[in-house]
Backbone bond lengths (Angstrom), bond angles and torsions (degrees), N, CA, C in turn:
res aa  C-N    CA-C-N  psi(-1)  N-CA   C-N-CA  omega(-1)  CA-C   N-CA-C  phi
1 X - - - 1.487 - - 1.517 107.65 -
2 X 1.326 117.88 122.90 1.453 119.79 -175.74 1.528 111.57 -73.01
3 X 1.271 116.63 153.23 1.442 121.21 -180.00 1.512 106.56 -122.94
4 X 1.339 115.81 160.05 1.467 119.72 -173.39 1.527 114.65 -64.33
5 X 1.364 114.92 -33.97 1.479 120.08 -173.75 1.537 111.03 -88.79
6 X 1.335 119.28 10.35 1.485 120.46 178.65 1.508 111.00 99.20
7 X 1.281 120.79 -7.62 1.420 123.67 179.71 1.528 110.63 -77.16
8 X 1.275 119.24 144.63 1.496 124.73 172.28 1.502 109.22 -114.37
9 X 1.330 116.56 120.80 1.429 119.17 -175.23 1.576 108.64 -108.99
10 X 1.331 111.55 140.80 1.487 113.31 176.41 1.493 106.31 -153.94
11 X 1.380 120.38 155.30 1.433 124.39 -175.88 1.510 107.83 -97.55
12 X 1.345 113.00 140.05 1.453 117.61 178.67 1.535 110.38 -137.57
13 X 1.394 113.49 97.28 1.447 119.71 177.31 1.530 112.44 48.58
14 X 1.319 114.22 61.43 1.472 114.88 173.75 1.482 114.19 83.49
15 X 1.385 117.71 -2.15 1.471 117.58 -176.47 1.536 105.20 -121.63
16 X 1.288 114.84 155.53 1.467 119.56 174.74 1.474 107.80 -102.56
17 X 1.368 114.75 117.70 1.444 120.44 179.13 1.503 111.11 -99.94
18 X 1.296 119.30 135.08 1.524 124.02 -179.19 1.527 108.52 -114.78
19 X 1.376 117.37 118.96 1.421 122.67 176.17 1.582 107.42 -102.42
20 X 1.259 111.74 116.38 1.485 117.49 -179.29 1.542 108.98 -102.10
21 X 1.344 113.13 121.18 1.481 118.02 177.79 1.545 108.56 -104.10
22 X 1.333 115.32 119.16 1.487 121.73 -176.32 1.515 111.20 -114.25
23 X 1.328 118.21 0.33 1.440 119.12 179.97 1.518 108.57 179.53
24 X 1.346 115.64 171.99 1.520 118.37 -178.38 1.487 113.69 -61.08
25 X 1.360 118.41 -33.04 1.462 120.79 -175.79 1.515 113.74 -117.05
26 X 1.307 116.86 0.68 1.442 118.18 -176.90 1.559 109.36 -108.36
27 X 1.298 115.79 134.39 1.461 123.15 -176.30 1.525 113.46 -138.17
28 X 1.342 117.65 127.86 1.412 115.17 178.57 1.545 106.41 -131.36
29 X 1.332 114.49 133.49 1.492 119.44 -179.52 1.467 107.33 -112.62
30 X 1.302 115.79 130.88 1.509 120.67 176.55 1.560 106.16 -122.63
31 X 1.329 120.64 147.27 1.423 124.46 -177.54 1.535 106.41 -129.08
32 X 1.299 115.11 131.08 1.497 120.17 176.06 1.513 104.66 -130.78
33 X 1.355 117.44 149.34 1.404 123.94 -178.39 1.524 112.20 -70.45
34 X 1.340 118.50 137.24 1.444 122.27 174.95 1.577 104.60 -70.11
35 X 1.316 110.70 149.13 1.418 117.44 -178.23 1.497 114.11 -60.27
36 X 1.380 115.70 -33.96 1.442 122.95 -179.17 1.549 116.26 -77.36
37 X 1.364 116.47 -15.10 1.421 118.27 -179.34 1.515 111.25 -71.76
38 X 1.306 116.70 141.92 1.470 123.35 -176.05 1.451 113.03 -126.02
39 X 1.332 122.47 147.31 1.457 121.55 175.32 1.509 111.09 -65.21
40 X 1.246 116.63 159.08 1.495 122.21 179.76 1.576 108.85 -67.76
41 X 1.304 113.00 130.30 1.491 118.04 -178.00 1.514 106.60 -90.64
42 X 1.325 112.29 142.46 1.500 122.09 -177.92 1.528 108.00 -88.09
43 X 1.318 111.52 152.05 1.474 118.40 176.87 1.570 110.51 -70.06
44 X 1.288 117.28 -29.98 1.472 118.08 173.72 1.467 113.66 -60.20
45 X 1.308 118.87 -39.33 1.439 121.20 -175.89 1.557 108.48 -70.02
46 X 1.322 118.70 -37.05 1.454 122.25 179.94 1.474 108.70 -69.97
47 X 1.396 119.14 -41.59 1.430 122.12 -176.11 1.555 112.59 -67.15
48 X 1.390 114.42 -29.39 1.392 117.20 176.69 1.509 114.34 -65.53
49 X 1.307 114.86 -37.06 1.527 119.89 169.63 1.530 112.17 -69.20
50 X 1.294 118.62 -35.93 1.474 122.91 178.10 1.606 107.60 -59.87
51 X 1.362 118.89 -50.38 1.431 121.11 -178.87 1.530 111.43 -65.37
52 X 1.329 117.73 -37.09 1.443 120.21 175.30 1.491 109.30 -62.41
53 X 1.301 117.76 -42.43 1.529 120.10 -178.35 1.572 108.94 -65.25
54 X 1.327 118.40 -35.15 1.454 121.84 177.45 1.553 111.19 -65.96
55 X 1.298 114.78 -40.08 1.456 118.54 176.78 1.518 111.08 -66.67
56 X 1.314 117.04 -37.53 1.490 120.82 179.78 1.532 109.49 -66.03
57 X 1.334 116.66 -35.72 1.499 120.50 177.65 1.547 113.51 -70.90
58 X 1.318 114.91 -8.97 1.481 117.67 -179.85 1.524 116.06 87.67
59 X 1.323 115.90 14.26 1.466 119.55 -177.58 1.579 105.38 -70.65
60 X 1.333 110.80 145.20 1.485 120.00 -174.86 1.517 114.17 -68.12
61 X 1.342 115.44 162.27 1.462 119.72 174.19 1.545 111.00 -55.81
62 X 1.297 117.27 -38.30 1.466 120.68 -178.00 1.547 110.86 -65.88
63 X 1.312 114.05 -38.56 1.547 115.61 175.29 1.463 113.40 -67.08
64 X 1.349 117.04 -38.44 1.554 121.11 176.46 1.479 107.10 -62.79
65 X 1.355 118.98 -47.01 1.507 121.55 -179.52 1.542 109.18 -60.04
66 X 1.330 119.22 -37.45 1.441 122.75 178.98 1.532 112.56 -58.51
67 X 1.362 112.35 -46.40 1.514 117.72 -178.82 1.534 108.21 -69.97
68 X 1.351 115.10 -49.07 1.456 117.63 -170.36 1.558 109.81 -63.62
69 X 1.287 117.43 -42.51 1.486 119.31 -178.15 1.508 112.32 -64.30
70 X 1.328 115.98 -44.21 1.467 118.26 179.67 1.490 113.16 -70.57
71 X 1.379 117.79 -36.41 1.425 118.59 179.19 1.535 112.63 -75.31
72 X 1.334 119.03 -31.41 1.475 120.85 173.45 1.532 108.06 -63.42
73 X 1.285 118.73 -38.45 1.495 125.74 179.28 1.526 107.30 -63.32
74 X 1.340 116.03 -44.33 1.447 121.57 -178.79 1.515 112.53 -65.01
75 X 1.330 115.91 -43.29 1.497 119.92 -178.91 1.539 108.38 -68.28
76 X 1.273 119.84 -41.64 1.486 120.58 178.35 1.567 111.07 -63.70
77 X 1.264 115.12 -39.22 1.490 118.34 -174.37 1.574 112.07 -76.95
78 X 1.355 115.72 -31.06 1.466 117.79 178.23 1.516 115.39 -97.44
79 X 1.372 115.99 -19.20 1.433 115.70 -178.99 1.601 112.04 74.98
80 X 1.288 115.68 9.53 1.548 116.22 -176.95 1.525 110.45 -71.04
81 X 1.335 112.76 126.01 1.481 121.65 -179.26 1.532 106.57 -107.55
82 X 1.290 115.81 -46.80 1.470 121.25 -171.16 1.593 111.41 -104.81
83 X 1.312 113.76 147.27 1.424 117.90 -176.48 1.549 114.76 -61.94
84 X 1.292 117.92 -32.57 1.466 118.08 179.44 1.459 113.24 -68.70
85 X 1.360 119.27 -10.76 1.449 122.25 173.57 1.489 113.33 -87.74
86 X 1.314 118.53 -9.22 1.488 120.69 177.62 1.536 107.24 -77.98
87 X 1.273 114.41 93.13 1.429 121.29 -175.68 1.530 112.51 -128.34
88 X 1.296 119.14 162.69 1.460 123.66 -177.67 1.500 112.17 -55.14
89 X 1.367 117.03 -42.71 1.398 122.12 -176.79 1.520 111.81 -61.81
90 X 1.362 114.56 -44.53 1.465 116.70 177.25 1.516 114.53 -60.96
91 X 1.341 114.41 -41.46 1.502 116.40 178.31 1.433 111.05 -64.10
92 X 1.352 117.58 -45.32 1.454 119.23 179.99 1.461 114.25 -59.13
93 X 1.343 118.75 -44.42 1.399 120.77 178.14 1.537 115.53 -62.45
94 X 1.334 115.84 -33.79 1.432 120.18 179.81 1.524 109.85 -73.35
95 X 1.295 118.59 -42.00 1.441 120.75 179.17 1.572 111.96 -64.50
96 X 1.312 114.40 -35.32 1.476 119.50 179.32 1.503 113.88 -70.55
97 X 1.360 116.47 -18.85 1.474 120.94 179.56 1.535 110.77 -73.45
98 X 1.259 117.33 -19.64 1.472 122.29 -172.25 1.604 107.24 -89.76
99 X 1.317 112.30 74.13 1.473 116.93 178.02 1.562 112.71 -89.74
100 X 1.323 115.27 -12.07 1.442 119.47 -177.97 1.559 116.71 -102.46
101 X 1.345 115.89 13.18 1.469 120.00 177.90 1.429 110.68 -113.28
102 X 1.286 116.82 164.54 1.507 120.62 -178.68 1.532 107.83 -74.01
103 X 1.310 114.84 165.79 1.432 124.09 179.09 1.557 107.91 -66.13
104 X 1.363 117.30 -38.27 1.457 118.40 -177.84 1.578 108.06 -67.87
105 X 1.285 117.04 -41.13 1.453 119.84 176.91 1.490 113.68 -60.54
106 X 1.324 117.27 -43.16 1.457 123.01 176.48 1.577 107.96 -63.15
107 X 1.298 117.18 -42.27 1.495 116.88 178.86 1.547 109.42 -63.44
108 X 1.288 117.52 -35.14 1.493 119.37 179.55 1.557 109.20 -66.19
109 X 1.313 120.64 -41.20 1.479 123.06 178.09 1.557 104.46 -60.75
110 X 1.279 117.09 -51.91 1.497 124.14 -175.05 1.552 109.23 -55.28
111 X 1.404 114.07 -43.31 1.482 117.29 -174.97 1.494 112.12 -66.54
112 X 1.392 116.08 -40.56 1.471 117.08 179.60 1.454 116.16 -66.71
113 X 1.380 113.78 -38.29 1.446 120.83 179.02 1.591 111.41 -66.21
114 X 1.350 114.25 -36.28 1.498 117.64 178.15 1.512 110.03 -66.26
115 X 1.294 119.10 -39.46 1.390 119.50 179.65 1.528 114.33 -60.29
116 X 1.371 110.22 -46.15 1.505 115.50 179.22 1.520 113.53 -66.98
117 X 1.349 113.19 -38.35 1.469 122.13 -177.97 1.535 110.22 -60.46
118 X 1.300 113.30 -46.21 1.506 118.40 177.82 1.493 115.44 -65.98
119 X 1.426 113.06 -39.53 1.486 119.42 175.15 1.559 111.26 -63.23
120 X 1.282 119.13 -38.65 1.413 120.29 -179.50 1.496 109.99 -68.66
121 X 1.283 117.28 -36.37 1.496 118.66 179.49 1.500 110.39 -71.22
122 X 1.320 118.54 -45.06 1.428 122.67 -176.95 1.578 109.55 -66.46
123 X 1.343 119.76 -29.21 1.446 120.37 177.24 1.518 113.62 -88.00
124 X 1.347 116.52 3.31 1.469 117.63 175.67 1.507 116.39 87.98
125 X 1.350 117.75 1.86 1.419 121.01 179.86 1.549 109.67 -73.62
126 X 1.284 119.02 -29.28 1.493 122.51 -176.87 1.503 106.13 -124.98
127 X 1.327 118.51 133.26 1.483 122.41 176.41 1.542 112.74 -62.54
128 X 1.300 118.97 -33.26 1.466 122.98 176.31 1.439 108.49 -136.04
129 X 1.374 116.38 160.74 1.440 121.50 177.24 1.544 107.42 -87.33
130 X 1.349 117.89 108.06 1.486 121.37 -176.86 1.464 116.49 -60.38
131 X 1.326 116.97 -19.70 1.505 121.60 -178.89 1.500 108.84 -95.33
132 X 1.333 121.84 -1.27 1.471 120.66 -173.30 1.507 112.71 -63.79
133 X 1.365 117.48 -35.71 1.492 118.27 -176.64 1.529 111.57 -106.09
134 X 1.335 117.64 6.53 1.430 120.64 -178.77 1.546 108.76 -93.30
135 X 1.340 117.16 117.43 1.482 121.85 -176.30 1.542 109.95 -60.97
136 X 1.344 114.76 149.04 1.422 117.34 174.43 1.548 112.86 -75.73
137 X 1.331 116.68 146.03 1.473 118.01 179.73 1.505 109.68 -61.14
138 X 1.287 118.39 141.04 1.471 122.98 179.03 1.569 106.71 -76.91
139 X 1.320 113.12 120.26 1.452 116.46 179.54 1.559 110.21 -94.56
140 X 1.334 116.75 134.11 1.456 121.10 176.78 1.492 107.45 -77.27
141 X 1.338 116.87 133.45 1.430 121.24 176.70 1.532 109.80 -82.95
142 X 1.289 117.49 117.77 1.510 121.24 -177.92 1.480 106.24 -102.09
143 X 1.316 116.57 149.87 1.466 122.81 178.78 1.490 110.35 -56.28
144 X 1.383 117.41 133.75 1.402 118.65 -179.74 1.544 112.22 -85.87
145 X 1.262 115.90 130.48 1.485 120.42 -177.05 1.522 111.07 -78.12
146 X 1.346 116.41 132.50 1.438 119.97 176.83 1.521 108.41 -142.04
147 X 1.311 117.61 152.40 1.500 122.10 179.17 1.554 106.65 -87.44
148 X 1.326 115.25 148.61 1.452 123.50 176.49 1.554 104.45 -87.21
149 X 1.336 113.27 166.48 1.464 119.84 176.84 1.522 109.89 -62.22
150 X 1.367 114.25 -38.18 1.551 117.45 177.07 1.517 111.85 -64.04
151 X 1.365 116.33 -39.07 1.496 120.93 177.81 1.518 108.93 -57.18
152 X 1.344 116.87 -50.08 1.457 121.19 -174.68 1.541 112.18 -62.71
153 X 1.336 113.66 -48.12 1.458 117.47 -179.98 1.532 112.38 -60.59
154 X 1.333 114.15 -38.57 1.490 116.69 178.69 1.517 111.61 -69.78
155 X 1.306 116.56 -38.05 1.473 120.34 177.72 1.554 112.36 -64.77
156 X 1.335 116.20 -38.60 1.404 117.57 177.68 1.596 112.55 -67.79
157 X 1.364 113.44 -37.46 1.441 118.02 174.05 1.611 113.30 -59.98
158 X 1.346 112.52 -39.46 1.473 117.82 178.26 1.564 111.28 -68.90
159 X 1.322 113.90 -38.99 1.486 119.87 179.01 1.561 110.25 -60.20
160 X 1.338 113.77 -41.66 1.455 118.27 -179.53 1.533 115.41 -62.24
161 X 1.353 112.35 -21.08 1.501 117.27 179.80 1.541 111.08 -102.35
162 X 1.369 118.98 8.78 1.389 120.34 179.83 1.539 113.89 -82.45
163 X 1.325 119.31 178.46 1.437 122.94 -178.49 1.543 110.66 -65.77
164 X 1.347 116.76 -31.62 1.481 118.40 178.36 1.470 106.66 -129.01
165 X 1.417 114.84 78.78 1.443 118.90 -172.32 1.475 113.83 -66.09
166 X 1.360 119.85 -40.08 1.428 122.39 -176.08 1.571 108.30 -64.82
167 X 1.254 117.60 -42.92 1.503 119.61 -179.76 1.523 112.24 -69.95
168 X 1.274 118.66 -38.90 1.442 122.18 -176.78 1.551 111.65 -70.58
169 X 1.345 113.80 -40.40 1.462 118.35 177.79 1.533 108.80 -69.11
170 X 1.335 118.68 -37.42 1.462 120.64 177.62 1.528 111.08 -63.22
171 X 1.298 117.71 -37.23 1.440 124.50 -179.31 1.502 111.11 -66.79
172 X 1.233 114.33 -49.20 1.568 119.45 -179.46 1.510 109.06 -64.39
173 X 1.351 117.09 -42.29 1.510 119.87 -179.44 1.496 109.59 -65.69
174 X 1.292 116.95 -43.98 1.504 120.45 -178.96 1.560 110.45 -59.44
175 X 1.323 116.15 -50.15 1.467 119.47 -179.49 1.505 112.87 -57.87
176 X 1.355 115.47 -44.14 1.419 120.03 -177.61 1.536 113.03 -71.60
177 X 1.305 117.86 -32.88 1.438 123.03 -178.35 1.494 116.69 -83.64
178 X 1.309 117.83 -19.96 1.506 119.70 -175.19 1.524 113.50 -123.69
179 X 1.338 116.83 -19.57 1.463 116.63 -174.58 1.473 118.40 73.49
180 X 1.298 117.22 11.32 1.501 121.80 -179.58 1.458 112.64 -57.72
181 X 1.326 119.04 147.61 1.435 124.63 169.41 1.499 107.36 -70.78
182 X 1.291 118.70 150.54 1.441 122.17 -176.58 1.528 112.28 -60.63
183 X 1.336 115.59 -36.54 1.481 118.48 177.48 1.531 112.14 -66.09
184 X 1.375 114.73 -33.73 1.476 119.73 177.77 1.501 110.16 -67.38
185 X 1.370 116.68 -42.23 1.468 121.19 -178.66 1.521 109.74 -65.01
186 X 1.365 118.28 -41.97 1.418 119.55 -179.61 1.540 114.31 -70.18
187 X 1.285 115.31 -20.38 1.500 120.50 179.23 1.497 112.41 -84.19
188 X 1.326 118.42 -13.84 1.479 120.65 -176.32 1.540 109.37 -60.38
189 X 1.293 112.71 137.85 1.478 121.16 172.92 1.539 109.17 -118.38
190 X 1.337 112.02 161.08 1.434 116.81 -177.25 1.506 115.64 -54.19
191 X 1.318 116.49 -34.58 1.430 119.43 -178.93 1.525 112.86 -73.32
192 X 1.344 116.75 -12.17 1.451 120.17 177.85 1.496 116.66 -84.63
193 X 1.356 114.14 -1.75 1.465 120.06 -179.00 1.522 109.73 -104.79
194 X 1.327 114.33 117.28 1.502 120.99 171.37 1.530 109.60 -95.29
195 X 1.330 113.82 96.89 1.410 121.47 -171.76 1.628 110.81 -70.51
196 X 1.295 116.69 -27.40 1.448 119.98 179.02 1.536 114.62 -77.04
197 X 1.316 113.48 -49.21 1.478 117.66 -178.66 1.541 113.80 -87.00
198 X 1.328 116.55 -15.78 1.406 118.30 -178.85 1.529 117.04 77.34
199 X 1.347 115.91 42.25 1.496 122.93 -178.94 1.449 109.92 -123.58
200 X 1.353 117.71 147.06 1.420 125.80 169.16 1.541 110.26 -112.42
201 X 1.324 116.67 133.83 1.487 118.61 172.60 1.521 106.78 -92.20
202 X 1.291 116.75 116.49 1.411 122.97 -169.54 1.516 110.23 -114.86
203 X 1.333 118.09 131.76 1.480 123.97 171.17 1.509 109.31 -99.59
204 X 1.233 116.84 103.47 1.425 120.46 -173.30 1.523 114.75 -115.14
205 X 1.374 116.23 -172.70 1.449 119.35 -177.68 1.551 115.48 -60.43
206 X 1.336 113.05 -28.75 1.474 118.72 -173.89 1.538 109.82 -106.90
207 X 1.341 116.49 16.29 1.453 118.77 -177.92 1.459 114.33 111.33
208 X 1.330 119.02 -167.90 1.459 123.28 179.67 1.477 113.18 -88.07
209 X 1.330 117.39 140.67 1.436 123.56 175.54 1.514 109.79 -147.59
210 X 1.302 116.69 165.39 1.413 122.01 173.97 1.507 110.04 -108.12
211 X 1.362 117.67 138.81 1.453 122.77 -173.87 1.561 107.62 -128.19
212 X 1.237 119.20 128.47 1.537 121.25 179.86 1.513 109.43 -76.00
213 X 1.336 115.87 154.99 1.471 118.56 171.57 1.502 106.46 -141.72
214 X 1.346 116.36 150.86 1.434 122.04 -170.03 1.445 114.66 -94.60
215 X 1.404 115.98 -174.84 1.411 120.90 -170.85 1.525 112.89 -67.27
216 X 1.268 118.98 -43.25 1.478 123.41 178.24 1.555 110.88 -62.51
217 X 1.301 113.83 -38.87 1.490 116.58 177.31 1.490 111.77 -68.64
218 X 1.372 118.45 -36.63 1.440 121.23 176.37 1.548 112.73 -66.54
219 X 1.272 118.09 -37.80 1.449 123.00 -179.97 1.543 107.20 -67.39
220 X 1.323 119.60 -44.47 1.473 120.71 -178.57 1.494 111.08 -66.72
221 X 1.292 119.00 -39.93 1.480 124.94 -178.95 1.575 107.13 -69.87
222 X 1.321 116.42 -41.18 1.453 118.62 -174.72 1.589 109.05 -68.01
223 X 1.300 115.25 -43.06 1.504 117.39 177.00 1.456 110.32 -61.10
224 X 1.317 120.02 -40.27 1.534 121.16 -178.80 1.468 106.76 -68.23
225 X 1.292 120.81 -51.36 1.478 121.27 -173.29 1.510 111.97 -63.52
226 X 1.334 117.60 -37.34 1.494 124.19 -176.32 1.592 110.45 -78.99
227 X 1.311 115.52 -35.60 1.454 116.50 -166.39 1.560 113.03 -124.34
228 X 1.270 119.14 -15.12 1.462 121.11 -175.49 1.498 119.77 -123.96
229 X 1.330 113.91 -13.93 1.442 117.63 -176.68 1.581 108.73 -86.83
230 X 1.336 111.22 124.53 1.522 116.32 -176.13 1.566 106.44 -126.77
231 X 1.293 117.21 92.58 1.484 121.41 177.78 1.477 110.76 -81.85
232 X 1.361 116.54 151.40 1.511 119.41 -176.08 1.476 108.44 -69.50
233 X 1.355 119.32 -29.51 1.470 121.34 -174.73 1.545 106.09 -155.97
234 X 1.347 119.52 164.35 1.405 121.97 177.09 1.518 113.96 -64.65
235 X 1.337 115.02 -18.59 1.429 117.68 178.63 1.539 115.30 -75.32
236 X 1.372 115.27 -14.47 1.451 120.03 175.04 1.517 108.48 -82.83
237 X 1.302 119.64 108.09 1.416 123.46 -171.34 1.540 114.27 -109.14
238 X 1.359 115.63 -3.25 1.452 119.45 179.76 1.540 109.68 -62.02
239 X 1.324 115.85 145.39 1.529 120.74 -178.88 1.539 108.11 -66.22
240 X 1.347 115.84 -49.11 1.445 118.51 -170.63 1.540 108.11 -98.02
241 X 1.348 116.90 123.74 1.365 125.93 -175.88 1.443 112.63 -116.81
242 X 1.377 120.29 136.61 1.382 125.21 -178.20 1.612 107.10 -97.06
243 X 1.363 112.18 -176.94 1.465 118.56 176.50 1.488 111.61 -61.79
244 X 1.299 115.44 136.10 1.440 121.33 -174.87 1.501 116.05 94.29
245 X 1.367 114.68 -2.39 1.411 120.35 176.38 1.539 116.00 81.61
246 X 1.348 114.09 13.53 1.455 117.32 -179.03 1.558 110.30 -100.29
247 X 1.325 116.06 160.50 1.547 117.22 177.47 1.524 111.89 -54.63
248 X 1.303 113.70 138.31 1.457 119.36 178.63 1.479 109.82 -72.78
249 X 1.337 120.09 134.06 1.425 124.73 -178.72 1.513 111.73 -84.18
250 X 1.349 114.45 161.57 1.450 120.25 -179.58 1.546 108.59 -63.11
251 X 1.295 116.04 -44.70 1.535 118.93 -179.76 1.494 109.95 -62.88
252 X 1.307 121.93 -38.05 1.455 121.67 178.89 1.518 111.69 -66.91
253 X 1.329 119.03 -43.49 1.388 122.86 178.50 1.536 113.88 -64.70
254 X 1.334 114.81 -38.65 1.466 123.94 178.45 1.589 104.44 -62.52
255 X 1.272 115.81 -49.42 1.447 119.26 -176.90 1.585 111.26 -56.47
256 X 1.294 115.12 -45.23 1.466 120.53 176.77 1.520 114.92 -58.08
257 X 1.357 114.55 -46.48 1.480 121.41 178.86 1.516 111.52 -61.05
258 X 1.310 114.68 -49.62 1.487 120.64 -178.74 1.560 111.06 -62.30
259 X 1.400 117.16 -37.71 1.416 120.77 177.88 1.471 109.60 -63.84
260 X 1.298 120.51 -46.55 1.521 122.94 -177.20 1.605 107.65 -67.66
261 X 1.311 117.27 -39.78 1.447 117.11 -178.40 1.514 111.65 -66.21
262 X 1.297 118.23 -40.32 1.448 120.32 179.73 1.587 111.42 -68.12
263 X 1.332 115.08 -41.92 1.402 120.50 177.51 1.486 113.09 -63.09
264 X 1.350 116.27 -26.13 1.442 118.98 -176.59 1.540 108.38 -86.06
265 X 1.360 115.92 -5.21 1.463 118.93 179.33 1.515 113.10 71.89
266 X 1.338 118.67 31.32 1.443 122.10 178.40 1.525 112.68 -60.48
267 X 1.291 113.76 136.74 1.478 122.21 -179.68 1.529 112.71 -93.71
268 X 1.311 115.29 6.89 1.459 120.61 -179.18 1.541 108.17 -60.33
269 X 1.291 116.45 144.90 1.471 119.29 -175.43 1.530 111.49 -68.06
270 X 1.377 116.21 -22.29 1.436 121.02 177.69 1.502 108.46 -148.81
271 X 1.320 120.04 128.59 1.422 121.57 -177.24 1.534 110.59 -114.94
272 X 1.288 114.75 139.18 1.468 123.19 -179.62 1.502 110.56 167.75
273 X 1.336 118.24 -178.22 1.441 120.54 179.73 1.470 114.74 -58.17
274 X 1.383 118.29 -35.31 1.413 124.07 -175.77 1.547 110.57 -70.23
275 X 1.323 117.61 -19.38 1.465 122.62 175.78 1.496 108.74 -65.52
276 X 1.344 116.59 -36.60 1.452 118.44 175.89 1.514 111.36 -67.22
277 X 1.321 118.86 -34.60 1.449 117.15 175.56 1.505 112.36 -63.24
278 X 1.359 116.16 -43.34 1.474 118.98 176.23 1.534 111.23 -60.69
279 X 1.368 115.23 -43.07 1.452 121.72 -179.65 1.527 112.32 -55.51
280 X 1.367 112.15 -49.80 1.485 119.80 -179.11 1.511 110.34 -60.88
281 X 1.375 118.34 -44.11 1.481 118.36 -176.69 1.535 110.81 -71.35
282 X 1.252 123.01 -40.18 1.372 125.05 -179.27 1.542 110.09 -66.77
283 X 1.344 118.82 -46.99 1.403 121.17 -179.11 1.611 111.92 -68.55
284 X 1.319 115.09 -31.23 1.455 120.92 172.51 1.593 111.83 -57.43
285 X 1.297 112.96 -46.21 1.442 117.69 178.83 1.517 113.36 -69.35
286 X 1.375 116.85 -41.72 1.425 121.92 -178.72 1.561 109.35 -62.66
287 X 1.364 115.57 -32.22 1.487 116.77 -178.68 1.505 114.07 -82.15
288 X 1.378 115.10 0.43 1.448 117.61 174.61 1.559 114.04 109.68
289 X 1.303 118.54 2.80 1.456 124.48 176.02 1.561 111.55 -62.79
290 X 1.280 115.77 152.58 1.522 119.55 -179.56 1.550 109.52 -96.72
291 X 1.286 114.08 152.69 1.493 120.55 -174.78 1.541 111.07 -66.11
292 X 1.316 118.65 -34.71 1.460 119.44 -176.29 1.486 111.85 -69.16
293 X 1.328 118.69 -41.02 1.449 119.83 175.65 1.523 111.97 -66.45
294 X 1.333 116.25 -40.43 1.459 118.82 176.77 1.480 113.31 -61.41
295 X 1.354 116.70 -34.87 1.471 120.53 179.03 1.545 108.67 -64.79
296 X 1.309 118.91 -40.08 1.542 121.69 176.97 1.476 109.76 -67.75
297 X 1.326 119.28 -41.97 1.448 118.35 -177.30 1.565 111.46 -66.04
298 X 1.336 116.09 -37.84 1.489 119.13 -175.90 1.514 109.13 -81.87
299 X 1.318 119.95 -20.61 1.434 119.97 -178.33 1.530 114.77 84.28
300 X 1.378 116.33 25.44 1.432 119.46 174.89 1.489 110.99 -74.97
301 X 1.314 118.61 142.67 1.474 121.16 174.85 1.465 113.02 -80.72
302 X 1.322 117.63 -24.86 1.493 122.46 -177.38 1.499 105.49 -133.03
303 X 1.360 116.75 168.09 1.494 121.75 177.47 1.516 109.64 -86.29
304 X 1.275 121.58 4.12 1.538 121.02 -173.96 1.545 106.94 -61.39
305 X 1.335 121.42 -50.61 1.407 121.86 -173.87 1.576 108.32 -73.35
306 X 1.324 116.69 -35.58 1.436 117.68 178.22 1.468 113.39 -63.67
307 X 1.305 117.20 -34.20 1.486 121.24 178.47 1.562 109.45 -59.91
308 X 1.315 119.97 -32.97 1.446 121.89 179.29 1.513 109.56 -63.80
309 X 1.284 116.88 -39.40 1.522 118.64 177.31 1.595 110.54 -67.30
310 X 1.316 114.05 -39.87 1.442 117.02 175.83 1.544 114.18 -60.14
311 X 1.391 109.48 -45.51 1.493 114.13 178.39 1.502 113.76 -61.24
312 X 1.337 113.76 -37.79 1.515 116.81 -179.09 1.575 109.02 -69.99
313 X 1.304 117.87 -39.64 1.425 118.44 177.68 1.589 110.25 -68.71
314 X 1.272 119.03 -29.81 1.450 121.07 178.25 1.599 113.19 -67.12
315 X 1.349 112.25 -22.11 1.442 118.93 176.08 1.523 108.09 -59.34
316 X 1.323 117.27 -38.04 1.476 121.73 178.98 1.539 108.72 -57.78
317 X 1.300 112.61 -47.30 1.563 116.35 179.61 1.432 113.06 -57.80
318 X 1.367 115.83 -44.27 1.458 121.38 178.51 1.540 113.41 -59.36
319 X 1.338 114.30 -44.79 1.448 122.03 178.98 1.531 110.98 -64.23
320 X 1.312 115.96 -44.99 1.444 118.63 -179.04 1.534 111.42 -66.89
321 X 1.332 119.89 -34.33 1.409 124.04 172.27 1.483 113.20 -59.42
322 X 1.330 112.91 -45.86 1.484 117.14 -178.66 1.540 110.15 -64.24
323 X 1.300 120.05 -31.25 1.472 123.16 -179.59 1.493 111.53 -80.74
324 X 1.339 118.64 -38.63 1.488 118.57 -165.47 1.528 115.04 -117.44
325 X 1.354 119.90 -7.69 1.409 120.73 -178.94 1.542 110.31 -61.87
326 X 1.322 115.91 134.45 1.531 117.89 -171.00 1.601 112.94 -66.26
327 X 1.336 115.87 -29.96 1.424 113.40 179.50 1.520 113.69 -65.11
328 X 1.303 115.47 -33.30 1.486 119.41 176.14 1.538 110.45 -65.93
329 X 1.321 117.60 -34.43 1.458 120.25 -177.79 1.559 111.40 -86.57
330 X 1.264 116.05 -44.98 1.464 121.62 -173.61 1.546 111.03 -70.29
331 X 1.347 115.24 -40.71 1.493 119.52 -170.71 1.501 108.69 -104.92
332 X 1.268 122.81 5.82 1.449 122.43 179.38 1.475 111.92 -66.55
């Protein structure tokens, strides 16, 4: 486009180029940045705001660690530095590289990237959501491990013969009665226990919630706190105490549960504190509990995981029908 003073202006990919004609054979081209052009934004800058937003929403430290660890792994694996390189093809290639991880782990990676991808798009960092058209990895449904009644009774008997019987019985009873994650159980402090109303104030992965506990759990906890709990000082307020009077660690508690389960000869496909969580949930549904209340007790943000417990409990109904339905017996 010609200009009155002899300059010729034209646009070149977000820049304003100025052609200055000073003679029939002399040509000079100068380029200056358009005011609207911006430097490339880095993914790190955007993620810093994402983490800040998660903290503002009140998400727990465990949730933040979940996002940060998976996204750090994603950045290292893809080498993405700038936001405009965050594209569907890059994500797909990275996920396909993980041939040596389980389907559930792959689904975990995919889930964390989807949350961030949607957030980046909604906040205007990305013009489109690169994960919008990318199908989710198909997760194989693995059998859910639970303890049998015989397993639990044997484990309680073994706990009663341990070096710290009151603590170990209280721990097993609490996990079975509440479905707490082992990290939540180890984080419990004395002020979190409402002995009168039978409530626990729990700080979990999805925030704070209250969890009820029953009479037998209250008795086991009361016996331990009154007669077996030996803290190093009044400042140690954790419910579960290890040798030396210090708070019991997650790894130590896990070790004890696994030891009791193996000694009991449990045939569960996987033994550990989380097996008690599965056992609580499945038995709750089998006894007639509803999925929505179970979701609140367990601290699930969606019904997806709770539905797995319902499905497993429904297998009992299917088996009972096969054994007792009259058509099978009368017309066999």
